[in-house]
N, C-alpha and C positions, 0 to 999 in steps of 0.2 A: 626472796628467800620464806622458806616455809615458817610460821610460827607455830609454839607448841598449843597454843589454842585453836588454830585451825585444824589438829586432829583430832578428831572424837572421840573414836572407839577407840580405848588404850585396854580393853578388858583382857583376862587370858581364858581360854575358851579349849577345851579336846575335844568335842563334837566334831565328828566330819574330818577328823584327819587321817592320812591313808595309814594302812596297817602296818607300812613297812618302818612308821616315825615309832611305833608302840617299845620297842626297845631305848630309844632317845628319850621317849615320857619316864618310862619307868626309871631309866639314868638319873633324871632332871630331879626326883622326886624324892631320891632316897641316897644322893652323894653327898659326901660332908665334904666342907671345904680344902681341908687336907688335903683331900683326895684328889683336889685339882691342881694346887699348887701348895709350894711350902710360902710363898708369899702372899701373905693375909696384911688387911688393912691394919694400921696402927691403933693401939688403943686409946691411944690420947684423942683418935677423931679428926688428926691433920691429914689431908691428901685431897686432891682435887677429885669431885664427884663425877663421873661419868658412865658411859654406856655403851654397849657394843650390839649389834644385831647379827647373831647366828642364823642368817634363813634358809632355809633348805626348800628346796623346789625338786620340781621332777623334769629331767631335760631329754634328749633324744636317747641318752645313755641312763638314764634311771635317776635315782636320786643325784643333786648335786647339792652344793653350797657356793653362795656368792660372796665373793672376795673383791678388792680393790687394791692397787697399788699407790701407795701416798706419794705426792708430789715430792721430789728430790729437794725444795727450796723450803720444807717444812722445819720447823725448830725442834719438835718431837717426830722420833722413829721414821725419819725422813726416808724417802724410798722403800718403805718395807711394804711388802703385802700385808694387808688385814681384814679383820670385818668393819665393815660401814661403823663407824661412831664417832664419840667424842667427847666433849665436857656438857655438863646439865649447865641450861641456862637458867636463870630466876623464873621464868615463866613455865618450865617444864613441871615444875611442882615439887614436891616433898621427895627428896631422896631416898627416902625409908617408905613413899610410897607408891603413886603411879609416876614420877616425875623420870625414874630409869625409862620405863616404856615409852612415853612420850620422848625421850630425846635419842633415845634408838632410832624409833621411826624418823622422827624429824633431822635427824645428822643422815641416814641413809638416804632419804630424800633431796637433802642438800648436796652430798656427794657421788651419787649414783645417779640419781633421777627416778629414783624408783617411788612407785604410786602406793602410797600407806594403806589405801582402801583395800589393796587387795592381796593385805597380808594379815594372818590370823597367828596371833601371839599367844603360844601355849605355856610358856615356861620361864621361869628366873631362877639363874644358878646363884649360888652365895658368893657376894662382894668379894674381889682379888683385887692384888695392889701390884702395882708396876714402880718399882723401885728408883729406877732413872728418872720417868719423867713426873713419879708420886701422885699417878691417878689411881682411884679408888675406881675399879672399873666391876658393873654390873650386869654380866653378860644376859642378854635378853633372848630368846630363842625363838623363831618363827615359822610358820609355814605359807609360803609362796602361794596361796589359794589361787589367786588371778595371777597369771605373768604379765607384767606390762616391759616395754623395753627400758634398758637400761644403760646409760655410759657417763662418761665425763660430762660434768656439769661446769666445774670451776677448774679449770686448769693448775690454779695455782695450788690447789688442795690434792687432786686427784691426778696420777696419770695415767691410770687404767681401770676399767672395772670388768669383771670376768668373772665367769660360772667355772666350777671345779667338780666333775663327777664323784659322787664316795669312791666309787670302782678305782679312781685314781688314787684315791687317798689311803686306800684300804693294801694297794697294790706294793708288793714290799720291795720291788724294784724302784719305786720313789719316795722310798723311805732312807732317812740317812739321821748321822747325829751333826750337829752343828757345834763346835768349840769356839766360844768369844773368847776375846783376848785377855779379857777379864780371870778366865779359866770354867766360867761355868758351862755346863754343857746342856745341850736340849735337843728334842727333836725336831727333825726337818720333815719339808716335803718338795720335792723337784717335778713339780706339776705345770702347765700351762706358761712353759718358759718363766718361771719363776720360781724364787726359792724362797717358801714360805718357813720363817721360824720364829724365835721369839715369844712372847705371850701367845698371839693368833697360834701359832703352831703348837705350844703346849695345852691350850685348849682342845684344837683337833685331836690332838693325840689322846687326851682324857675323854674325850665323849667318844672318839671309836672305841677306845677299851670298854669302859662302863656301858657301852649299847651291846657289846660282844660283837662286834664287827671285825677288830683287829685282827690281822695275819702275822704268823711271825714274821721278825727281819732282823735284820743283820746290823744290830747296835753298834758294831764295832766299825761299821762303815761309815768314814767323815768326810764332810763337805764344809770347805772354809766359805766364809761370808762373803766372800769376794770371788766367788767360784765363776764369774762373767769372765774376769778379767784377764 
């Protein structure tokens, strides 16, 4: 298992990024918390500090994102497609400093086998909140500068690791709205034989929007959360 102390370079840098990432970089620099989600961290400081890695790479079909499907046996968000990530460990460091950067890379390595040395971190989004699990999440953005093989490391944590072309995420045919039993509506993506919804889909939706990559799509098209049953 990777220790936070094993991850040396956790600085943010924008030099050498591909031009197509420029709109994402600008969005990260200007977006406000409420533009990303109405769920923001509690003012009393409660909640479990965590981080996710939003990793952009370049595949055969152009820009892509790294995602994973969480194991169905997990207590939180079981079976959901998500970004790699998880709770901060004490050795990750200050949650208000570089702790989330270390945690995002460490968790990505533990869950997908990603080699952190090939990742260039270039931005951090405002902290957001997942009420159902009480996670305070720092989204960390990276460029997969030197791609390495990835896959399931521990089946008890991860069911599948996959990449999704940004072209598929922006394709209106792959977009829909989910309605949670609680009544909450949110964006969803039907990609790579998966239904991406919830917190992860919300982040992708906002990134596409503020990067100027979003295409008009049918928001009245609904898909059930048990779409495969």
